[in-house]
Residue frames as qw, qx, qy, qz and C-alpha x, y, z in Angstrom:
[[0.222, -0.246, 0.288, -0.898, 201.41, 55.21, 69.33],
 [0.271, -0.329, -0.903, 0.046, 198.93, 53.58, 71.71],
 [0.367, -0.566, -0.155, -0.722, 195.68, 54.90, 73.13],
 [0.373, -0.050, -0.780, 0.500, 195.75, 54.79, 76.93],
 [0.456, -0.689, -0.265, -0.496, 193.28, 55.42, 79.75],
 [0.258, 0.286, -0.642, 0.663, 194.31, 56.41, 83.30],
 [0.635, -0.608, -0.369, -0.300, 192.49, 55.38, 86.48],
 [0.514, -0.013, -0.510, 0.689, 194.04, 56.90, 89.61],
 [0.279, -0.828, -0.487, 0.013, 192.54, 58.85, 92.49],
 [0.394, -0.647, 0.009, 0.653, 195.35, 61.43, 92.62],
 [0.469, 0.870, 0.137, -0.072, 195.16, 64.23, 90.04],
 [0.077, -0.845, 0.489, 0.201, 198.89, 65.00, 90.32],
 [0.562, -0.187, 0.782, 0.192, 199.74, 61.38, 89.56],
 [0.622, 0.582, 0.522, 0.052, 197.51, 61.44, 86.48],
 [0.243, 0.953, -0.110, -0.145, 199.10, 64.70, 85.32],
 [0.284, -0.657, 0.664, 0.216, 202.58, 63.23, 85.72],
 [0.625, 0.100, 0.761, 0.144, 201.60, 60.06, 83.90],
 [0.534, 0.784, 0.309, -0.068, 200.02, 62.02, 81.07],
 [0.076, 0.908, -0.358, -0.203, 203.21, 64.07, 80.62],
 [0.420, -0.418, 0.783, 0.187, 205.40, 60.94, 80.61],
 [0.622, 0.300, 0.720, 0.059, 203.17, 59.01, 78.24],
 [0.467, 0.859, 0.186, -0.103, 202.56, 61.82, 75.76],
 [0.058, -0.828, 0.501, 0.245, 206.29, 62.62, 75.69],
 [0.434, -0.229, 0.850, 0.193, 206.83, 58.97, 74.71],
 [0.202, 0.121, -0.655, -0.718, 204.37, 59.29, 71.82],
 [0.046, -0.374, -0.925, 0.053, 201.28, 57.74, 73.39],
 [0.268, -0.394, -0.238, -0.846, 197.81, 59.27, 73.38],
 [0.038, 0.169, 0.792, -0.585, 195.86, 59.55, 76.64],
 [0.175, -0.406, -0.690, -0.573, 192.23, 59.05, 75.65],
 [0.493, -0.673, -0.186, -0.519, 190.84, 59.86, 79.07],
 [0.332, 0.152, -0.726, 0.583, 191.32, 59.69, 82.81],
 [0.562, -0.594, -0.205, -0.538, 189.30, 59.49, 86.00],
 [0.054, -0.338, 0.772, -0.536, 189.41, 58.82, 89.72],
 [0.669, -0.010, 0.347, -0.657, 185.94, 57.27, 89.75],
 [0.324, -0.095, 0.933, 0.123, 185.52, 53.50, 89.22],
 [0.512, 0.561, 0.612, -0.221, 182.01, 53.77, 87.74],
 [0.346, 0.848, -0.146, -0.375, 183.14, 56.40, 85.22],
 [0.144, -0.537, 0.779, 0.290, 186.18, 54.30, 84.40],
 [0.477, 0.153, 0.865, 0.032, 184.15, 51.22, 83.50],
 [0.485, 0.750, 0.391, -0.222, 181.82, 53.24, 81.25],
 [0.166, 0.860, -0.331, -0.350, 184.64, 55.21, 79.58],
 [0.291, -0.389, 0.835, 0.259, 186.74, 52.13, 78.91],
 [0.530, 0.380, 0.758, 0.002, 183.80, 50.43, 77.20],
 [0.392, 0.867, 0.219, -0.216, 183.17, 53.54, 75.09],
 [0.098, 0.881, -0.396, -0.240, 186.76, 54.52, 74.23],
 [0.986, 0.131, 0.046, 0.096, 188.28, 51.02, 73.88],
 [0.039, -0.875, 0.479, 0.053, 191.84, 52.07, 74.82],
 [0.702, 0.383, -0.597, 0.062, 194.76, 49.82, 73.94],
 [0.539, -0.065, -0.680, 0.493, 195.85, 49.74, 77.59],
 [0.430, -0.812, -0.158, -0.361, 194.30, 50.91, 80.86],
 [0.362, 0.287, -0.612, 0.642, 196.67, 52.01, 83.64],
 [0.621, -0.578, -0.370, -0.379, 194.87, 51.13, 86.85],
 [0.028, -0.432, 0.650, -0.625, 195.65, 51.97, 90.47],
 [0.441, -0.275, -0.854, 0.027, 194.34, 49.55, 93.09],
 [0.197, -0.469, -0.555, 0.658, 193.58, 52.24, 95.70],
 [0.009, 0.438, 0.438, 0.785, 190.70, 54.41, 94.50],
 [0.321, -0.382, 0.190, -0.845, 189.55, 56.24, 97.60],
 [0.626, -0.153, 0.517, -0.563, 186.64, 54.38, 99.13],
 [0.930, 0.267, 0.096, -0.235, 186.64, 51.71, 96.42],
 [0.628, -0.388, 0.600, 0.308, 189.09, 49.27, 94.94],
 [0.290, 0.550, -0.551, -0.557, 190.74, 49.00, 91.54],
 [0.190, -0.020, 0.980, 0.063, 189.95, 45.29, 91.70],
 [0.449, 0.556, 0.556, -0.424, 186.30, 46.25, 91.10],
 [0.389, 0.727, -0.240, -0.512, 187.26, 48.05, 87.88],
 [0.020, 0.412, -0.872, -0.264, 189.48, 45.19, 86.77],
 [0.308, 0.178, 0.926, -0.128, 186.79, 42.60, 87.35],
 [0.453, 0.650, 0.411, -0.451, 183.97, 44.59, 85.74],
 [0.313, 0.703, -0.399, -0.498, 185.97, 45.62, 82.67],
 [0.010, -0.300, 0.931, 0.208, 187.26, 42.10, 82.07],
 [0.409, 0.325, 0.812, -0.261, 183.75, 40.69, 82.51],
 [0.479, 0.728, 0.153, -0.466, 182.46, 43.02, 79.81],
 [0.634, 0.712, -0.295, -0.067, 185.43, 42.53, 77.51],
 [0.904, -0.330, 0.190, 0.193, 187.81, 39.63, 78.21],
 [0.734, 0.400, 0.083, 0.542, 190.23, 41.03, 75.63],
 [0.083, -0.963, 0.049, -0.252, 190.65, 44.35, 77.50],
 [0.720, 0.160, -0.374, 0.562, 194.23, 44.99, 78.64],
 [0.379, -0.892, -0.010, -0.245, 194.63, 46.48, 82.10],
 [0.622, 0.289, -0.456, 0.568, 198.04, 47.23, 83.56],
 [0.562, -0.768, -0.293, 0.091, 198.05, 47.68, 87.33],
 [0.392, 0.488, -0.266, 0.733, 200.15, 50.65, 88.47],
 [0.619, -0.711, -0.244, -0.229, 200.13, 50.83, 92.25],
 [0.094, -0.713, 0.561, -0.410, 202.03, 51.45, 95.47],
 [0.851, -0.314, 0.279, -0.316, 200.93, 48.07, 96.83],
 [0.337, 0.490, -0.804, -0.012, 203.70, 45.50, 97.14],
 [0.672, -0.172, 0.574, -0.435, 201.40, 43.01, 98.85],
 [0.084, -0.173, 0.931, 0.309, 201.93, 39.52, 97.35],
 [0.306, 0.433, 0.830, -0.173, 198.22, 38.72, 97.58],
 [0.335, 0.742, 0.109, -0.570, 197.38, 41.86, 95.59],
 [0.131, 0.487, -0.706, -0.497, 199.68, 40.71, 92.79],
 [0.141, 0.070, 0.985, 0.066, 198.09, 37.27, 92.89],
 [0.325, 0.593, 0.619, -0.399, 194.54, 38.67, 92.90],
 [0.281, 0.698, -0.197, -0.628, 195.28, 41.05, 90.03],
 [0.085, 0.319, -0.854, -0.402, 196.67, 38.21, 87.94],
 [0.222, 0.263, 0.928, -0.143, 193.72, 36.00, 88.82],
 [0.339, 0.698, 0.414, -0.476, 191.31, 38.69, 87.62],
 [0.686, 0.549, 0.382, 0.286, 193.14, 38.99, 84.31],
 [0.072, -0.924, 0.176, 0.332, 195.51, 41.94, 84.69],
 [0.795, 0.572, -0.097, 0.179, 197.99, 42.14, 81.83],
 [0.576, 0.338, -0.389, 0.635, 200.76, 43.32, 84.12],
 [0.550, -0.791, -0.248, 0.104, 201.70, 44.79, 87.47],
 [0.492, 0.461, -0.190, 0.714, 204.07, 47.75, 87.97],
 [0.458, -0.617, -0.418, 0.483, 204.98, 49.41, 91.27],
 [0.126, 0.973, 0.156, 0.117, 204.75, 53.20, 91.37],
 [0.445, -0.786, 0.317, 0.290, 208.30, 53.36, 92.68],
 [0.772, 0.141, 0.451, 0.425, 209.60, 51.92, 89.41],
 [0.155, -0.396, 0.293, 0.856, 211.43, 54.14, 86.88],
 [0.542, 0.539, 0.063, -0.641, 209.43, 55.54, 84.00],
 [0.321, 0.442, -0.735, -0.403, 211.25, 53.37, 81.49],
 [0.115, 0.036, 0.985, -0.123, 209.86, 50.23, 83.13],
 [0.441, 0.497, 0.505, -0.551, 206.31, 51.54, 82.80],
 [0.455, 0.613, -0.309, -0.568, 206.89, 52.37, 79.14],
 [0.155, 0.293, -0.924, -0.189, 208.36, 48.92, 78.55],
 [0.278, 0.215, 0.868, -0.349, 205.40, 47.34, 80.32],
 [0.507, 0.575, 0.187, -0.614, 202.94, 49.26, 78.11],
 [0.363, 0.529, -0.621, -0.451, 204.81, 48.14, 74.99],
 [0.010, 0.113, -0.993, 0.008, 204.69, 44.50, 76.04],
 [0.364, 0.373, 0.704, -0.482, 201.02, 44.66, 76.96],
 [0.487, 0.590, -0.114, -0.634, 200.13, 46.28, 73.63],
 [0.331, 0.416, -0.790, -0.305, 201.90, 43.37, 71.95],
 [0.845, -0.157, -0.321, -0.398, 199.66, 40.95, 73.79],
 [0.632, 0.092, -0.664, 0.388, 202.21, 39.86, 76.38],
 [0.575, -0.778, -0.253, 0.000, 202.15, 40.13, 80.15],
 [0.324, 0.637, -0.400, 0.575, 204.60, 42.29, 82.05],
 [0.764, -0.635, -0.107, 0.019, 205.86, 41.11, 85.41],
 [0.231, 0.805, -0.456, 0.302, 209.08, 42.84, 86.45],
 [0.539, 0.191, -0.743, 0.347, 211.72, 41.13, 88.60],
 [0.107, -0.161, 0.583, -0.789, 210.52, 42.73, 91.85],
 [0.696, -0.004, 0.067, -0.715, 206.89, 41.94, 91.16],
 [0.740, 0.167, -0.631, -0.161, 207.78, 38.41, 90.08],
 [0.245, 0.145, -0.805, 0.520, 209.10, 37.74, 93.58],
 [0.415, -0.005, 0.401, -0.817, 205.80, 38.98, 95.01],
 [0.769, 0.137, -0.311, -0.541, 203.88, 36.72, 92.63],
 [0.562, 0.167, -0.798, 0.138, 205.92, 33.72, 93.77],
 [0.050, -0.075, 0.697, -0.711, 205.10, 34.57, 97.39],
 [0.623, 0.072, 0.096, -0.773, 201.41, 34.71, 96.49],
 [0.772, 0.186, -0.519, -0.315, 201.57, 31.35, 94.72],
 [0.504, 0.134, -0.790, 0.322, 203.45, 29.68, 97.57],
 [0.546, -0.641, -0.526, -0.120, 200.91, 30.85, 100.13],
 [0.222, 0.360, -0.377, 0.824, 202.12, 33.87, 102.04],
 [0.073, 0.124, 0.647, -0.749, 200.39, 35.36, 105.04],
 [0.080, 0.557, 0.820, 0.107, 196.61, 34.90, 105.05],
 [0.041, -0.383, -0.196, -0.902, 194.43, 37.86, 104.06],
 [0.022, -0.267, -0.727, 0.632, 192.65, 38.97, 107.23],
 [0.354, 0.310, 0.059, -0.880, 190.19, 40.93, 105.11],
 [0.177, 0.020, -0.869, -0.463, 189.09, 37.92, 103.06],
 [0.028, -0.410, -0.882, 0.232, 186.07, 37.36, 105.30],
 [0.146, 0.512, 0.241, -0.811, 184.65, 40.81, 104.54],
 [0.500, 0.641, 0.571, 0.117, 182.03, 41.45, 101.87],
 [0.392, 0.397, 0.223, 0.800, 182.68, 44.20, 99.28],
 [0.247, -0.818, -0.238, -0.462, 180.24, 46.47, 101.15],
 [0.715, -0.663, -0.090, 0.203, 182.00, 45.81, 104.47],
 [0.668, -0.019, 0.121, 0.734, 185.36, 46.65, 102.88],
 [0.149, 0.627, 0.264, 0.717, 183.92, 49.85, 101.47],
 [0.463, -0.831, -0.168, -0.258, 182.55, 50.89, 104.85],
 [0.797, -0.392, -0.049, 0.457, 185.82, 49.91, 106.55],
 [0.504, 0.253, 0.135, 0.814, 187.73, 52.33, 104.31],
 [0.119, -0.726, -0.226, -0.638, 185.25, 55.12, 105.00],
 [0.680, -0.709, -0.187, 0.014, 185.41, 54.49, 108.76],
 [0.749, -0.278, 0.005, 0.602, 189.21, 54.57, 108.92],
 [0.320, 0.389, 0.185, 0.844, 189.15, 57.84, 106.99],
 [0.080, -0.155, -0.456, 0.873, 187.14, 59.34, 109.83],
 [0.350, -0.237, -0.406, -0.811, 183.68, 59.50, 108.26],
 [0.415, -0.053, 0.604, -0.678, 180.68, 59.28, 110.60],
 [0.300, 0.270, 0.915, 0.009, 177.90, 56.73, 110.25],
 [0.345, 0.748, 0.363, -0.435, 175.58, 59.51, 109.10],
 [0.177, 0.713, -0.423, -0.530, 178.00, 60.67, 106.40],
 [0.132, -0.178, 0.936, 0.272, 178.62, 57.10, 105.24],
 [0.355, 0.455, 0.791, -0.203, 174.90, 56.44, 105.15],
 [0.342, 0.781, 0.073, -0.518, 174.26, 59.52, 103.03],
 [0.089, 0.582, -0.664, -0.460, 177.00, 58.52, 100.61],
 [0.004, 0.090, -0.979, -0.185, 175.85, 54.90, 100.30],
 [0.562, -0.200, -0.318, -0.737, 172.08, 55.52, 100.63],
 [0.574, -0.232, -0.769, 0.161, 171.91, 53.57, 103.89],
 [0.471, -0.825, -0.129, -0.284, 170.52, 54.51, 107.30],
 [0.007, -0.703, 0.596, -0.388, 173.07, 55.34, 110.02],
 [0.765, -0.300, 0.469, -0.323, 171.75, 52.34, 111.96],
 [0.950, 0.310, 0.042, 0.011, 172.49, 50.03, 109.03],
 [0.441, 0.717, -0.429, 0.329, 175.99, 51.50, 108.74],
 [0.382, -0.597, 0.575, -0.408, 176.52, 50.87, 112.46],
 [0.935, -0.044, 0.297, -0.190, 175.45, 47.26, 111.95],
 [0.806, 0.531, -0.181, 0.190, 177.95, 46.82, 109.09],
 [0.117, 0.756, -0.494, 0.414, 180.65, 48.46, 111.20],
 [0.633, -0.453, 0.521, -0.350, 180.03, 46.25, 114.22],
 [0.970, 0.146, 0.173, -0.087, 179.89, 43.13, 112.08],
 [0.687, 0.614, -0.287, 0.260, 183.14, 43.81, 110.23],
 [0.085, -0.698, 0.566, -0.430, 184.98, 44.64, 113.45],
 [0.812, -0.267, 0.429, -0.292, 183.68, 41.44, 114.99],
 [0.930, 0.363, -0.025, 0.041, 184.85, 39.42, 111.97],
 [0.506, 0.659, -0.378, 0.407, 188.30, 40.97, 112.26],
 [0.740, -0.407, -0.413, 0.341, 188.48, 40.62, 116.03],
 [0.315, 0.236, -0.125, 0.911, 189.10, 44.34, 116.47],
 [0.238, -0.655, -0.647, 0.308, 187.55, 46.49, 119.20],
 [0.074, -0.812, -0.130, 0.565, 188.49, 50.08, 118.26],
 [0.556, 0.826, 0.076, -0.043, 189.02, 52.33, 115.26],
 [0.054, -0.831, 0.536, 0.141, 192.80, 52.97, 115.75],
 [0.543, -0.216, 0.804, 0.115, 193.43, 49.22, 115.53],
 [0.669, 0.567, 0.480, -0.038, 191.19, 49.10, 112.46],
 [0.292, 0.923, -0.203, -0.150, 193.24, 51.87, 110.84],
 [0.268, -0.623, 0.720, 0.148, 196.49, 50.02, 111.52],
 [0.649, 0.112, 0.751, 0.046, 195.08, 46.82, 110.05],
 [0.584, 0.759, 0.266, -0.112, 193.78, 48.57, 106.92],
 [0.151, 0.880, -0.425, -0.149, 197.20, 50.12, 106.28],
 [0.407, -0.440, 0.797, 0.079, 199.11, 46.92, 107.03],
 [0.639, 0.266, 0.721, 0.018, 196.86, 44.88, 104.75],
 [0.225, -0.066, 0.530, 0.815, 197.22, 47.39, 101.92],
 [0.154, 0.688, 0.708, 0.045, 193.55, 48.34, 101.81],
 [0.087, 0.989, 0.106, 0.053, 194.48, 52.04, 102.13],
 [0.575, 0.446, -0.271, 0.631, 197.71, 54.01, 101.89],
 [0.471, -0.387, -0.480, 0.631, 199.15, 55.42, 105.12],
 [0.089, -0.067, 0.011, 0.994, 198.76, 59.01, 103.87],
 [0.348, -0.351, -0.541, -0.681, 195.06, 58.40, 103.19],
 [0.473, -0.446, -0.733, 0.201, 194.23, 57.46, 106.78]]
């Protein structure tokens, strides 16, 4: 039996994972949708494996992966995500993920991945391996690479329809500062309107289509 921790922004997904994992004899030590809570809980609970989604609302699972691994290089994080973007696989591996599983995979693959990660091995399934090869051989360039973490965060909030005032309240910024970030990121991306920004965010895997 392994102690696991779940980081996913959909409660139904966490409930389904908990049922699957506990039926297989694992113990779920905790769960959250919030990256800051995740980092603190993982340090406190020291789970054997963390199951981590890359899309966490207005923030990214890459933040959790990087922060947890910085605190504890021995921590084992298994990415469980909808994203089949080659660059996301490459970035997750670069940051020290112990494995990468697509949410469309059967439950038995996830259980096998957890077992391998607990044993200190990496899990890269056949489908994900192809994506990793594409990342290593230089697939399409990441159009979002020029954005700062704050610009990415504001981009996600903008494409979800939040106003500058609402974003400013959430991030403790003035609406004018938010407008400056918004204009700057759109200029960097060469985009003139929000619909085009939404399409880009979905295409680049920054948000899921159903979240827009």
